[in-house]
C-alpha beads as a LAMMPS data file, in Angstrom:
LAMMPS data file: protein, C-alpha beads

384 atoms
383 bonds

1 atom types
1 bond types

-500.0 500.0 xlo xhi
-500.0 500.0 ylo yhi
-500.0 500.0 zlo zhi

Masses

1 110.0

Atoms # bond

1 1 1 168.612 372.709 134.967
2 1 1 170.529 375.284 137.181
3 1 1 168.904 378.640 137.817
4 1 1 170.493 381.527 135.804
5 1 1 170.205 385.245 136.414
6 1 1 171.894 388.224 134.848
7 1 1 173.169 390.690 137.398
8 1 1 175.584 393.600 137.514
9 1 1 177.400 392.123 140.515
10 1 1 177.221 389.246 142.940
11 1 1 178.604 389.725 146.449
12 1 1 179.924 386.777 148.335
13 1 1 179.364 387.256 152.010
14 1 1 176.372 388.503 154.118
15 1 1 178.375 389.949 156.922
16 1 1 178.474 393.716 157.549
17 1 1 181.033 394.359 154.875
18 1 1 179.115 392.460 152.207
19 1 1 175.935 394.144 153.301
20 1 1 177.557 397.620 153.021
21 1 1 178.880 396.801 149.573
22 1 1 175.355 395.667 148.567
23 1 1 173.812 398.833 150.013
24 1 1 176.077 401.285 148.322
25 1 1 176.071 399.430 145.028
26 1 1 172.317 399.204 144.957
27 1 1 172.045 402.881 145.740
28 1 1 174.332 403.506 142.795
29 1 1 171.747 401.879 140.488
30 1 1 173.353 398.441 140.144
31 1 1 171.366 395.103 140.176
32 1 1 173.082 393.095 142.926
33 1 1 172.669 389.742 144.678
34 1 1 174.324 388.488 147.882
35 1 1 175.297 384.889 148.516
36 1 1 176.399 383.319 151.711
37 1 1 176.843 379.692 152.817
38 1 1 175.267 380.592 156.158
39 1 1 172.844 383.224 157.542
40 1 1 173.254 386.969 157.631
41 1 1 176.058 387.895 160.057
42 1 1 176.881 384.188 160.566
43 1 1 180.683 384.637 160.544
44 1 1 182.961 387.321 161.995
45 1 1 180.212 390.022 162.051
46 1 1 178.093 388.028 164.397
47 1 1 180.978 387.421 166.749
48 1 1 182.035 391.147 166.905
49 1 1 181.536 393.690 169.657
50 1 1 180.353 396.330 167.118
51 1 1 183.330 398.629 167.420
52 1 1 183.441 401.794 165.310
53 1 1 186.858 403.142 166.290
54 1 1 189.236 405.801 165.169
55 1 1 191.099 405.705 168.533
56 1 1 193.243 402.606 167.783
57 1 1 194.438 403.642 164.325
58 1 1 197.555 405.470 163.586
59 1 1 197.604 408.321 160.973
60 1 1 197.579 406.693 157.549
61 1 1 195.220 404.977 154.998
62 1 1 193.236 402.900 157.566
63 1 1 192.559 405.928 159.694
64 1 1 191.325 407.837 156.687
65 1 1 189.046 404.891 155.926
66 1 1 187.837 404.936 159.497
67 1 1 187.129 408.602 159.443
68 1 1 185.045 408.316 156.282
69 1 1 183.223 405.373 157.892
70 1 1 182.534 407.420 161.028
71 1 1 180.700 410.020 158.900
72 1 1 178.848 407.332 156.987
73 1 1 177.757 405.395 160.066
74 1 1 176.377 408.688 161.454
75 1 1 174.349 409.056 158.245
76 1 1 173.188 405.437 158.365
77 1 1 172.100 405.791 161.968
78 1 1 169.436 408.197 160.746
79 1 1 168.453 406.019 157.853
80 1 1 168.287 402.476 159.462
81 1 1 166.052 401.330 162.202
82 1 1 167.051 402.225 165.785
83 1 1 167.523 398.562 166.641
84 1 1 171.055 398.727 165.182
85 1 1 171.774 400.445 168.499
86 1 1 174.149 403.059 167.155
87 1 1 175.723 404.686 170.073
88 1 1 178.250 407.523 169.727
89 1 1 179.514 406.852 173.243
90 1 1 183.098 407.828 172.598
91 1 1 186.319 405.948 173.618
92 1 1 188.699 406.312 176.504
93 1 1 192.237 405.038 176.148
94 1 1 193.946 404.654 179.543
95 1 1 197.686 404.979 180.277
96 1 1 198.966 403.169 183.380
97 1 1 202.176 405.145 183.626
98 1 1 203.936 408.297 182.380
99 1 1 205.967 406.452 179.750
100 1 1 202.812 405.113 178.142
101 1 1 201.049 408.436 178.444
102 1 1 203.945 410.096 176.553
103 1 1 203.651 407.518 173.769
104 1 1 199.880 408.195 173.608
105 1 1 200.450 411.901 173.271
106 1 1 202.687 411.360 170.199
107 1 1 200.112 408.858 168.771
108 1 1 197.282 411.370 169.294
109 1 1 199.295 414.213 167.766
110 1 1 199.542 412.293 164.489
111 1 1 195.779 411.378 164.633
112 1 1 194.821 415.056 165.200
113 1 1 196.627 416.005 162.018
114 1 1 194.404 413.585 160.147
115 1 1 191.159 414.986 161.662
116 1 1 190.677 412.928 164.808
117 1 1 189.385 414.507 168.011
118 1 1 191.705 413.350 170.804
119 1 1 191.470 415.094 174.172
120 1 1 194.025 414.382 176.977
121 1 1 192.247 413.814 180.301
122 1 1 194.384 414.252 183.500
123 1 1 193.854 411.669 186.333
124 1 1 191.836 414.013 188.465
125 1 1 189.246 414.457 185.676
126 1 1 188.734 410.797 184.876
127 1 1 186.147 410.039 187.598
128 1 1 183.792 412.540 185.898
129 1 1 183.968 410.457 182.707
130 1 1 184.206 406.962 184.284
131 1 1 183.301 406.914 187.947
132 1 1 184.220 403.271 188.433
133 1 1 187.578 403.357 186.671
134 1 1 190.437 402.080 188.858
135 1 1 192.448 405.012 190.467
136 1 1 196.166 405.410 190.010
137 1 1 196.404 405.751 186.259
138 1 1 198.695 408.323 184.650
139 1 1 195.903 409.802 182.518
140 1 1 193.890 408.982 179.452
141 1 1 192.825 410.196 175.993
142 1 1 189.136 410.738 175.184
143 1 1 188.015 410.094 171.608
144 1 1 184.521 411.473 171.087
145 1 1 184.300 409.992 167.570
146 1 1 184.407 406.361 168.710
147 1 1 180.902 404.671 168.599
148 1 1 179.146 401.340 168.716
149 1 1 176.458 399.375 166.825
150 1 1 174.913 395.966 167.282
151 1 1 176.706 394.308 164.401
152 1 1 174.298 391.489 163.426
153 1 1 171.357 393.900 163.382
154 1 1 173.388 396.460 161.457
155 1 1 174.259 393.914 158.760
156 1 1 170.646 392.679 158.519
157 1 1 169.272 396.160 158.257
158 1 1 171.827 397.244 155.625
159 1 1 170.795 394.241 153.486
160 1 1 167.158 394.986 153.992
161 1 1 167.642 398.666 153.041
162 1 1 169.668 397.670 149.968
163 1 1 166.669 395.742 148.680
164 1 1 168.831 393.115 147.034
165 1 1 168.233 389.428 146.414
166 1 1 169.992 387.203 148.945
167 1 1 170.774 383.503 148.674
168 1 1 171.566 382.258 152.208
169 1 1 172.718 378.796 153.029
170 1 1 174.347 378.384 149.654
171 1 1 178.073 377.736 149.476
172 1 1 179.895 379.099 146.430
173 1 1 181.518 376.199 144.708
174 1 1 183.064 377.849 141.755
175 1 1 183.817 381.256 140.271
176 1 1 182.996 380.932 136.516
177 1 1 185.428 382.505 134.057
178 1 1 185.652 383.104 130.327
179 1 1 188.448 381.509 128.192
180 1 1 190.482 384.688 128.736
181 1 1 190.106 384.524 132.435
182 1 1 187.446 387.143 133.142
183 1 1 184.606 386.604 135.593
184 1 1 181.379 385.481 133.993
185 1 1 179.460 384.320 137.064
186 1 1 179.555 381.903 139.967
187 1 1 178.014 378.618 140.894
188 1 1 176.606 377.695 144.294
189 1 1 175.370 374.444 145.744
190 1 1 171.933 375.323 144.294
191 1 1 172.248 377.613 141.320
192 1 1 174.325 379.387 138.738
193 1 1 174.390 383.199 138.675
194 1 1 175.501 385.088 135.615
195 1 1 177.347 388.247 136.334
196 1 1 180.545 390.054 135.029
197 1 1 181.433 391.136 138.600
198 1 1 182.060 389.064 141.729
199 1 1 182.804 390.896 144.978
200 1 1 184.729 388.785 147.576
201 1 1 183.407 389.904 150.892
202 1 1 183.767 386.448 152.536
203 1 1 185.816 387.602 155.534
204 1 1 188.006 384.887 156.908
205 1 1 187.179 382.734 153.969
206 1 1 188.289 385.400 151.528
207 1 1 191.372 383.474 150.671
208 1 1 189.225 380.470 149.685
209 1 1 187.118 382.576 147.452
210 1 1 190.255 384.050 145.786
211 1 1 191.494 380.520 145.078
212 1 1 188.218 379.637 143.495
213 1 1 188.744 382.616 141.167
214 1 1 192.273 381.435 140.296
215 1 1 194.200 384.025 142.345
216 1 1 195.785 384.461 145.756
217 1 1 194.931 386.571 148.788
218 1 1 196.706 385.577 152.086
219 1 1 193.759 385.988 154.484
220 1 1 194.229 384.119 157.683
221 1 1 191.876 383.686 160.698
222 1 1 192.826 385.327 164.057
223 1 1 190.678 384.038 166.949
224 1 1 189.248 386.339 169.588
225 1 1 187.100 385.853 172.644
226 1 1 184.510 388.176 174.223
227 1 1 183.027 387.823 177.742
228 1 1 179.491 388.951 178.448
229 1 1 178.500 389.835 182.015
230 1 1 175.150 389.687 183.747
231 1 1 173.015 392.830 183.047
232 1 1 174.195 395.750 185.187
233 1 1 173.381 399.438 185.612
234 1 1 175.599 401.600 183.313
235 1 1 178.840 401.125 185.235
236 1 1 180.907 401.703 182.065
237 1 1 179.961 404.833 180.055
238 1 1 182.452 404.690 177.228
239 1 1 184.408 402.176 175.234
240 1 1 187.401 401.977 177.664
241 1 1 190.637 400.104 176.936
242 1 1 194.185 400.023 178.132
243 1 1 196.836 401.591 175.811
244 1 1 198.541 398.261 175.092
245 1 1 195.481 397.278 173.066
246 1 1 196.796 399.584 170.258
247 1 1 200.012 397.556 170.150
248 1 1 198.089 394.300 170.019
249 1 1 196.045 395.463 167.022
250 1 1 199.226 396.350 165.124
251 1 1 201.091 393.166 166.065
252 1 1 201.519 390.317 163.620
253 1 1 202.397 387.698 166.270
254 1 1 200.610 384.334 166.146
255 1 1 200.823 384.063 169.933
256 1 1 197.998 384.825 172.362
257 1 1 197.621 388.548 173.051
258 1 1 195.046 390.146 175.234
259 1 1 194.262 393.649 176.422
260 1 1 190.977 394.572 178.116
261 1 1 188.373 396.460 176.048
262 1 1 185.387 397.109 178.295
263 1 1 182.065 398.728 177.416
264 1 1 178.484 398.776 178.648
265 1 1 175.584 398.026 176.273
266 1 1 172.005 399.529 176.091
267 1 1 170.660 396.124 177.235
268 1 1 172.740 396.042 180.388
269 1 1 175.509 393.447 179.970
270 1 1 179.164 394.582 179.833
271 1 1 181.217 393.343 176.898
272 1 1 184.814 392.396 177.619
273 1 1 187.388 391.762 174.882
274 1 1 189.818 391.465 173.310
275 1 1 192.163 388.535 172.524
276 1 1 194.059 387.784 169.454
277 1 1 195.859 384.540 168.380
278 1 1 196.408 382.649 165.119
279 1 1 195.213 379.140 165.728
280 1 1 193.512 378.420 162.443
281 1 1 189.816 377.719 162.818
282 1 1 190.178 376.077 166.182
283 1 1 186.916 376.872 167.971
284 1 1 187.834 375.312 171.328
285 1 1 187.721 377.627 174.429
286 1 1 190.899 378.806 175.884
287 1 1 190.778 379.086 179.737
288 1 1 194.079 381.038 179.642
289 1 1 192.606 383.697 177.315
290 1 1 189.403 383.990 179.380
291 1 1 191.275 384.299 182.677
292 1 1 193.464 386.965 181.230
293 1 1 190.479 388.933 179.920
294 1 1 188.631 388.801 183.222
295 1 1 191.685 389.808 185.268
296 1 1 192.510 392.730 182.934
297 1 1 188.908 393.965 182.992
298 1 1 188.811 393.889 186.825
299 1 1 192.085 395.729 186.915
300 1 1 190.472 398.574 184.823
301 1 1 187.074 398.432 186.694
302 1 1 187.360 396.801 190.120
303 1 1 183.572 396.933 190.355
304 1 1 183.522 394.021 187.805
305 1 1 185.633 391.653 189.955
306 1 1 182.482 390.061 191.615
307 1 1 180.217 390.237 188.573
308 1 1 179.081 387.041 186.908
309 1 1 180.023 386.240 183.384
310 1 1 176.962 384.649 181.780
311 1 1 178.267 383.966 178.300
312 1 1 181.447 383.627 176.255
313 1 1 181.577 383.862 172.466
314 1 1 184.370 383.869 169.952
315 1 1 185.030 384.374 166.320
316 1 1 187.825 384.768 163.722
317 1 1 189.139 388.077 162.427
318 1 1 190.165 388.028 158.752
319 1 1 193.841 388.947 159.047
320 1 1 196.208 390.214 156.262
321 1 1 199.934 390.409 156.868
322 1 1 200.182 394.248 156.552
323 1 1 197.009 394.841 158.645
324 1 1 195.203 396.638 155.832
325 1 1 192.066 395.332 154.131
326 1 1 191.935 394.396 150.430
327 1 1 189.452 396.690 148.754
328 1 1 188.892 397.049 145.002
329 1 1 189.597 395.372 141.709
330 1 1 192.011 392.495 141.385
331 1 1 194.085 393.139 138.220
332 1 1 194.829 389.472 137.936
333 1 1 191.217 388.413 137.374
334 1 1 189.063 390.886 135.401
335 1 1 185.801 391.286 137.101
336 1 1 186.936 390.137 140.493
337 1 1 186.845 392.625 143.369
338 1 1 187.786 392.144 147.012
339 1 1 186.378 393.624 150.197
340 1 1 187.869 391.628 152.980
341 1 1 190.869 391.351 155.323
342 1 1 189.691 394.031 157.705
343 1 1 190.769 392.009 160.793
344 1 1 188.959 393.316 163.847
345 1 1 187.869 396.619 162.244
346 1 1 185.428 395.386 159.587
347 1 1 182.267 396.585 161.352
348 1 1 183.749 400.044 161.728
349 1 1 185.180 400.208 158.251
350 1 1 182.201 398.540 156.401
351 1 1 180.442 401.734 155.046
352 1 1 183.607 403.284 153.610
353 1 1 184.518 399.896 152.080
354 1 1 181.091 399.656 150.515
355 1 1 181.412 403.230 149.178
356 1 1 184.761 402.418 147.654
357 1 1 183.464 399.275 146.011
358 1 1 180.428 401.010 144.613
359 1 1 182.619 403.770 143.135
360 1 1 184.949 401.166 141.529
361 1 1 181.961 399.208 140.032
362 1 1 180.401 402.410 138.551
363 1 1 183.601 404.062 137.451
364 1 1 182.842 407.130 139.600
365 1 1 185.232 409.124 141.673
366 1 1 186.067 407.365 144.896
367 1 1 185.480 409.096 148.282
368 1 1 189.133 408.629 149.123
369 1 1 192.369 407.317 147.595
370 1 1 192.223 403.469 147.915
371 1 1 195.648 402.700 146.482
372 1 1 196.950 401.315 149.779
373 1 1 194.140 398.720 149.816
374 1 1 194.908 397.266 146.372
375 1 1 194.216 393.526 146.524
376 1 1 197.126 392.681 144.225
377 1 1 199.734 394.553 146.291
378 1 1 202.708 392.497 147.457
379 1 1 202.357 390.800 150.803
380 1 1 205.076 389.459 153.098
381 1 1 204.529 386.034 154.759
382 1 1 202.951 386.467 158.216
383 1 1 205.207 386.065 161.272
384 1 1 205.112 382.576 162.830

Bonds

1 1 1 2
2 1 2 3
3 1 3 4
4 1 4 5
5 1 5 6
6 1 6 7
7 1 7 8
8 1 8 9
9 1 9 10
10 1 10 11
11 1 11 12
12 1 12 13
13 1 13 14
14 1 14 15
15 1 15 16
16 1 16 17
17 1 17 18
18 1 18 19
19 1 19 20
20 1 20 21
21 1 21 22
22 1 22 23
23 1 23 24
24 1 24 25
25 1 25 26
26 1 26 27
27 1 27 28
28 1 28 29
29 1 29 30
30 1 30 31
31 1 31 32
32 1 32 33
33 1 33 34
34 1 34 35
35 1 35 36
36 1 36 37
37 1 37 38
38 1 38 39
39 1 39 40
40 1 40 41
41 1 41 42
42 1 42 43
43 1 43 44
44 1 44 45
45 1 45 46
46 1 46 47
47 1 47 48
48 1 48 49
49 1 49 50
50 1 50 51
51 1 51 52
52 1 52 53
53 1 53 54
54 1 54 55
55 1 55 56
56 1 56 57
57 1 57 58
58 1 58 59
59 1 59 60
60 1 60 61
61 1 61 62
62 1 62 63
63 1 63 64
64 1 64 65
65 1 65 66
66 1 66 67
67 1 67 68
68 1 68 69
69 1 69 70
70 1 70 71
71 1 71 72
72 1 72 73
73 1 73 74
74 1 74 75
75 1 75 76
76 1 76 77
77 1 77 78
78 1 78 79
79 1 79 80
80 1 80 81
81 1 81 82
82 1 82 83
83 1 83 84
84 1 84 85
85 1 85 86
86 1 86 87
87 1 87 88
88 1 88 89
89 1 89 90
90 1 90 91
91 1 91 92
92 1 92 93
93 1 93 94
94 1 94 95
95 1 95 96
96 1 96 97
97 1 97 98
98 1 98 99
99 1 99 100
100 1 100 101
101 1 101 102
102 1 102 103
103 1 103 104
104 1 104 105
105 1 105 106
106 1 106 107
107 1 107 108
108 1 108 109
109 1 109 110
110 1 110 111
111 1 111 112
112 1 112 113
113 1 113 114
114 1 114 115
115 1 115 116
116 1 116 117
117 1 117 118
118 1 118 119
119 1 119 120
120 1 120 121
121 1 121 122
122 1 122 123
123 1 123 124
124 1 124 125
125 1 125 126
126 1 126 127
127 1 127 128
128 1 128 129
129 1 129 130
130 1 130 131
131 1 131 132
132 1 132 133
133 1 133 134
134 1 134 135
135 1 135 136
136 1 136 137
137 1 137 138
138 1 138 139
139 1 139 140
140 1 140 141
141 1 141 142
142 1 142 143
143 1 143 144
144 1 144 145
145 1 145 146
146 1 146 147
147 1 147 148
148 1 148 149
149 1 149 150
150 1 150 151
151 1 151 152
152 1 152 153
153 1 153 154
154 1 154 155
155 1 155 156
156 1 156 157
157 1 157 158
158 1 158 159
159 1 159 160
160 1 160 161
161 1 161 162
162 1 162 163
163 1 163 164
164 1 164 165
165 1 165 166
166 1 166 167
167 1 167 168
168 1 168 169
169 1 169 170
170 1 170 171
171 1 171 172
172 1 172 173
173 1 173 174
174 1 174 175
175 1 175 176
176 1 176 177
177 1 177 178
178 1 178 179
179 1 179 180
180 1 180 181
181 1 181 182
182 1 182 183
183 1 183 184
184 1 184 185
185 1 185 186
186 1 186 187
187 1 187 188
188 1 188 189
189 1 189 190
190 1 190 191
191 1 191 192
192 1 192 193
193 1 193 194
194 1 194 195
195 1 195 196
196 1 196 197
197 1 197 198
198 1 198 199
199 1 199 200
200 1 200 201
201 1 201 202
202 1 202 203
203 1 203 204
204 1 204 205
205 1 205 206
206 1 206 207
207 1 207 208
208 1 208 209
209 1 209 210
210 1 210 211
211 1 211 212
212 1 212 213
213 1 213 214
214 1 214 215
215 1 215 216
216 1 216 217
217 1 217 218
218 1 218 219
219 1 219 220
220 1 220 221
221 1 221 222
222 1 222 223
223 1 223 224
224 1 224 225
225 1 225 226
226 1 226 227
227 1 227 228
228 1 228 229
229 1 229 230
230 1 230 231
231 1 231 232
232 1 232 233
233 1 233 234
234 1 234 235
235 1 235 236
236 1 236 237
237 1 237 238
238 1 238 239
239 1 239 240
240 1 240 241
241 1 241 242
242 1 242 243
243 1 243 244
244 1 244 245
245 1 245 246
246 1 246 247
247 1 247 248
248 1 248 249
249 1 249 250
250 1 250 251
251 1 251 252
252 1 252 253
253 1 253 254
254 1 254 255
255 1 255 256
256 1 256 257
257 1 257 258
258 1 258 259
259 1 259 260
260 1 260 261
261 1 261 262
262 1 262 263
263 1 263 264
264 1 264 265
265 1 265 266
266 1 266 267
267 1 267 268
268 1 268 269
269 1 269 270
270 1 270 271
271 1 271 272
272 1 272 273
273 1 273 274
274 1 274 275
275 1 275 276
276 1 276 277
277 1 277 278
278 1 278 279
279 1 279 280
280 1 280 281
281 1 281 282
282 1 282 283
283 1 283 284
284 1 284 285
285 1 285 286
286 1 286 287
287 1 287 288
288 1 288 289
289 1 289 290
290 1 290 291
291 1 291 292
292 1 292 293
293 1 293 294
294 1 294 295
295 1 295 296
296 1 296 297
297 1 297 298
298 1 298 299
299 1 299 300
300 1 300 301
301 1 301 302
302 1 302 303
303 1 303 304
304 1 304 305
305 1 305 306
306 1 306 307
307 1 307 308
308 1 308 309
309 1 309 310
310 1 310 311
311 1 311 312
312 1 312 313
313 1 313 314
314 1 314 315
315 1 315 316
316 1 316 317
317 1 317 318
318 1 318 319
319 1 319 320
320 1 320 321
321 1 321 322
322 1 322 323
323 1 323 324
324 1 324 325
325 1 325 326
326 1 326 327
327 1 327 328
328 1 328 329
329 1 329 330
330 1 330 331
331 1 331 332
332 1 332 333
333 1 333 334
334 1 334 335
335 1 335 336
336 1 336 337
337 1 337 338
338 1 338 339
339 1 339 340
340 1 340 341
341 1 341 342
342 1 342 343
343 1 343 344
344 1 344 345
345 1 345 346
346 1 346 347
347 1 347 348
348 1 348 349
349 1 349 350
350 1 350 351
351 1 351 352
352 1 352 353
353 1 353 354
354 1 354 355
355 1 355 356
356 1 356 357
357 1 357 358
358 1 358 359
359 1 359 360
360 1 360 361
361 1 361 362
362 1 362 363
363 1 363 364
364 1 364 365
365 1 365 366
366 1 366 367
367 1 367 368
368 1 368 369
369 1 369 370
370 1 370 371
371 1 371 372
372 1 372 373
373 1 373 374
374 1 374 375
375 1 375 376
376 1 376 377
377 1 377 378
378 1 378 379
379 1 379 380
380 1 380 381
381 1 381 382
382 1 382 383
383 1 383 384
C-alpha cells in the first residue's frame, strides 16, 4: 500500500530554488514537503559558483527580481548559519577598451535607474581594488551589491530552517490529476503524496516535470565548467569578470561561449568560470573550454598563470529561450506552479523566487510584479 499524506504543497527539487520555495512557503504557514530524485543540491545548485549578481542584468524584470533577492539574501545571512559563507564582496566588471567602457556606461545608467549601485573606476584607481589585476584596461565598474554564498550549504540550511519533510532519492514518476485536469498529488518511486499543489523547481529537468503534469515548458540544459585552483592568499578580492560575460549571459547561441569570471573564496581556492554551451546532458570534459577559461583568467590576473588547477567541475544551467525564469501558476494545469528556468542566476534569484511562489500559494500580495515570469507565456524556439 503506497504511503499517502495530505499537504498544502509538494515541491519537486531540493536545489536552492526549491529550498527557498519551501522556506518561504513554510514561513507563510503552509504544510510543505520537498521531493528530489537525488540529494540536496545534487543538480545545478551543487555545480554553481554561488553568484548573487546584479551587475550582469540589464534594467527590466530579472534585475528587479535580483534586487529583491539581494535584500532577502542579506536578511537570510543573519538568520542562517555562517557556513553558508555569505560574502558581500562586490563585483568588478572590466572593460578592455574605450568602446567597451562606453557600452558599460550606458548599461550602468539603465541599472542605476532601477536601484543598482554602479561606480565607474578609472584605470589608475583599479590597483587599490584589485592589486593583481592586469594593467592596460580602459576602466571598470564596481558593483557593491554583488555577493557570494556557498550554494550547496545555502540550500541545505534553507531546507533545515524551513523545517519541512524531505523525500530524497525518490524520483517523481507521475503528477496525479483529477478528471478535470487539476493537480491532486504526485507519485514517486516509493510513495504517493496527496496535495492540491505541486511546485516544479526541478531545474534542468523542469521540462520533464511539466510533461508529467500534461503541459509544456521548454527548459533546456546549458553546460558550464568551473576551474578550482590550489589554495592561495586572497589574490582576488571581488568577483571580477570581463565585460563580454554580460553578452554571453544574454546570448541564445548553442555554441561554446566563455568569458572569465574570477573570484577568491574564504577557503583559499580561486574559482574560474564561466562557459556556456548547449550540448544536452553531455557530461564529458571539453579541453577546448578548459583551455579558454584558463587563458582568459590569466589574462585578467597574470598572477594565476603559474597556479595549479586542482579540480574541474561542471553542471547544467536550466535555460529558457527568453532568458527569464518561469515563476508562478500554470493556467493550463490548475494546481501546478513553476519555479525553474533561471539559467545561471538561480542561486542569486532563489529567495525572491521563493517569496513570489509563497505569495501565489497564499493569495497574498506579491513583493513585485511577476507577470514577465508567467510559465504559460509564449516562447520562441531556441536558436540552433
